[in-house]
N, C-alpha and C positions, 0 to 999 in steps of 0.2 A: 349488742347485736342480737343475741338469742332472745332477749326480752322483746325487742322491737319486732323481730320476725315471728315469734311463736305465741306470745301472750294473747294476741288477737284471736287465736284459734282455741282459746280455753273453753268456749262454748261447745266446740266439737269434741274435744277431749279434755277432761277435767285436770289431767296431769300437767298441762301447760300452766295451770293456775299458780303453781309454786313459783313461777318466775316473777310474780308481782311482789314476792316477799324479799325485802332487803336482806334479811337474815340468811335466807337460802342462797341468794346470789353472792353474799359475802363469804359464806363457807365455801362455795364452789370457786370463788376467786382465789381463796387461800390455796385450795387443792390444785387448781389449774396453774396458778403462779409458781407454786413449788415444783410441780412436774415439768413445766416448761423451762424454768431456769435450770433445774437439775439436768435436764436433757441438753439444752442448748449450750450451757457452760461446759458440761462434760465433753461435748463435741468440739466446742470452741477452744479448749485448752490446747488440743493438738494443732489447731490452725494457728494459734498465736505462737506456739513454739516453732512451727514450721516457718513462720514469717519472721522469726527472730525478734519478736516484740517482747523483750525481756526487761525486767525491772531496772530502771536507771536510778541509782542511789545518790545520796548527798555526798559532796566532796569530803574526803577524809580530813582535809585541813579545816573545813568548816565545822565538822563534828567528829573529832578524834575519838571521843569516848565510845562512839557507836560504830567505829570503822569495821571492827571484826564482825559485829552483828549484821551490818549492811552487806558484807561480802557473802554471807549465807543466803541473802535474798536475791542476788544478782541473776541467778539462773531461773528465777520464777517468772513465768509469763504475766504480763499485765494487760491492761485495756479490756479486762473481762466485763467492764461496765457496759460495753456494747451489747453484750448478750443479756445483761440485766435490763437495760432499756427496752430491748426487743421483746423480752418476756413480759415486761410490764404493759407495753402497748397492746400486745395480743390479748393478754388477760383482760385488760380494761375494755377493749373493743368487743370481747365476747360477752362480758357480764354486766357492764355499766349501760344504763339507758342512754342511747345516743342523742336523745333530745335534751339531755341535761347539759347546760352550758359549762358547769364546773368541770366536766370531763375534758372539754376542748381547751379550756384555759390551762388545765393541768398538763395536757399533752404539749401545749405551747411552751410552758415553763420547762418541762422535762427535755424537750428537743433543743430549745435555745441553749440551755446551760450544758446539755450533753454535747452539743456541737462545739461549744467553747472549750469544754474539757478535752474533746477529741483533738482539736487543733493544738492544745497545750501538750498533750501526750505525744503527738506526732513531732512536734518541734523538739521535744526532749530527745527523741530517738535520732532525729536528723543531726542534732548537735552533740549527741552523746553526753549531755549535761543534764543535771537535775533541774535546771532552770528552763522553763518553757515560755508560755505567753507572759508578758509583763504584768506586774501586779495592777498597774493602772488599767490595762485592757480588761483584765478579769473584773475588777471593781466596776468599771463602766458597764460591761455587759450584764453583770448581776443587778446593778442598779436599774438598768433599762427594763429588765424583766419585772422587777419590783414596781417600777413606775407604771408600766403597762397594766399590771394586775391591779394596782391601786386605782388607776383611772377607770378600769373596767368596773370595779366594785362601786365606785362613786356614781357610775352611769346607770347602775341597776337599782331602782327605787325599792325593790323587795329585799335587798341585802343591807342590813344596818352598817353604817360607816363609822360608828363610834368605836372607841377602844374600851373594852370591858375588863374589869379587874377582878381576879379571884378573891375569895373571902368576903366579898361585898355583894349584897343582893341587887342593888340598883346603881352602883357607882360606875359611871361611864364618862368618857371624855370625847367630845366631838371636835375634831381637828379641822373640819371643813376641807378646803382644797389641799391643805397641808397633809391630809391623810396619805396622799401619794408618796410623800417623803418618808412617812412611817412605813408604808408598804415596801419601799425600796430598801430601807434599813433592815427590815425583818428578813426579806429574801436574801440580801447580801450577807447578813450576819449568819443566817442559818446555813447557807451554801458554804461559806468559808469554815464554819465551825465543824461541819461534818468532814470537810476535806482535811482539816488539821487533825481530826481524830483518827483518820484512816492511816495509821502508822504502824499497827500491829495486826497480826493475823486474826481476823474475825472481830476485832474490836468495834470498828465503826458500824459494820453491818449488823452485828448483834444488838447494838444500841438502837440502830435504825428500826429493826424489827419490833423492839419493845415500844418505841415511840409510835410506830405505825399502828400497832394493836391498840394502844391507848387512845389515839385519835380516831380510830374506827369506832370505839365506844362513844367518844365525845360527839362525833359526827352523827351517829344514830340518834343520840339524845337531842342534838341541835335541830335535826330535821323532823322531830316529832313534837308537834305543838303541845300536847298534854305533858310530856316529860319535860320539855323545855320550860314550860310555865311552872311546873311543880318544883323544879330544881333551880329556878331563877337564873337560867342561862338564856341568851338571846335566841329566839326562834328564827331560823333561816329556811325558808321554803326550798325544797329540793336538796337540802344538805344531806339527806339520808343517803343519796347516791355516793357521797364522799366516803361513807362507811365502806362501800364496795371498793372504791379506789384505794383506801387505806388497807383493806383486807388483801387486795392484790399485791400491794407493796410488802405486806407482812409475809405472804406466801413466797414471793420472789426472793425476799431477803433470806428466808430459810433455805431455799434451793441453792443460793449462792454460798451461804454459810457452810453447806455440805462440803464444798471444795476449799473455802477460804479459812476454815477452822485450822488451828495449828496442827501440823505445819502446813502452811498455805500452799495450794497447788496453783493458785492464780490470784492476782490482785485486780481490783476494779479500775484503778487509775483515776485520773481526774475526770474522765468521761463519765464515770459512775458517781464519784463522790460529789462533784459540783452539782450534778443534776439532782441527785437524791436529796442533798441538803437544801437546795432551792425549792424543790417540790414540797418538802416538809414545811418550810416557811410559808409557801403559798396555801397549803391545806389549812394551816393554822389561821391564816388571814380569812379564808373562806368561812370558817365556822366561828370566827371572832374569839379564838382562844390563843392568840399570839403571846399574851403575857404569861399564860399558863405554860407555854413552851419553855420558859426559863426553868420551870420545875420539872416538867416531863422530860425535857431534853437536857437535864442538868449536867450530864457528863459532857455533852457537846459544849455547853457554856463554860464549864471548868477548863476544858482543853483550850478553848479560844482565849479565855481570860489569862491562862498561864502564859501564853505567847505574848499577849498585850503587856502584861506586867513585866515579863522578862525584857522585852524590847524597851519599854519605858524606863525601867530601872537602870538598864545598861547605858542608855543615852543620857539620862539625867545625872546618874551618880557613878557611872563606870563600873557598876557591880551587878552581878546576876543573882536573882532570887532563887532560881532553880539550877540544878546541875546542868540540865538540858530541858528545853521546851520543844514540843508540848509536854504536858504533865506526865503522860504515860512513860515517856523516855526518862524522865527524872527518876521515877521509881525503878526503872530497869537499870539505870546506871548505878543506883544505890544498892544493887545486888538482888532485887526481886526478879524471879524468873518470869519470862514473858507470859507464860500461861497463867500464872498467878495474878499478874497485873490485869490481864484481859478478863478473867472470870470475876475478879473483885469489882472491876468497873461495870461488868454486866449486872452484878448483884446490886450495886449502887443505882444503876439505871432502872432496874426493876422496882426497887424501893421508892425511888423518886416518882416513877410512873404511878404507883399505887397511891402515893401521897397526893399527886395531881388529881386523881379521881376522887379521893376523899374530900378534896376542897369543894366538891359539888354539894356536899352536905354541911360545909362550914361557911355558909353564907347567911 
């Protein structure tokens, strides 16, 4: 909004000229996102407590190894994701160019999955059970968001619709109309992976911040024709604005982490986790770096795979691979302190993000 309102007056006052720079608006998006989420979530914690929107934990019979740990979380308010989404929307509307279509598709993905998560959280409170919206309903809505994004990308001739592979200069796969199925898979997988990771204080949002910063850099490169050509990545016109979107996500994540760091004062709930995960998948699709998300978001992938392997092993062989899934709880049950598990996962996430950026020169 600020760009659209004031850049036109740069001839009158040269100070408005800074608004044309993606780097300036990205930095301001980080600062604004942090301050907004820090303020709104700080105020929101009291509202959530007053409304008795407290964490609903898993059944003790379902997860006896973590029953004592779950009891310590029951007095913590949840659904803080409402304030995360509000902070994101305000930040984006302030600093992203309103004429850029990536902004509005990102907002659609965020709101659709955020509303899905909100319904899920509210059903848990109503039934006082850790089970909310059915898995089928979740998967259906996540797939719908992915299908719509994929169809939109296919309808835009200026956005490449191939799948590009890291480590290779020109290796790409054109799926044609089936690209929409790929898009649905990416959004669904990303949304669920972040949701599964959101099980310890600050774990998911810390990794989200790292991925957001990584994709801000990748988006800036993708939207710059010279840099994209030099580094052999697909050039996507207008993708530079996605750097501002990612920067806003980074700032908002830090603001939320202020309160969600151990011991957490608030949880984001599914309203936050499903929306942020789906958003990350959508942003990866926009800049054609969805395969690279396997590396940059490696912690999310490991968490999701641990659940898949655990369920598959139990159904096929009647045995569990991990003491508890997702993976972070496995280490916790083995005696690692929650803080140590969280910080180590952050370190792994940071290293994987750096490696993802290094792949730009390994093509």
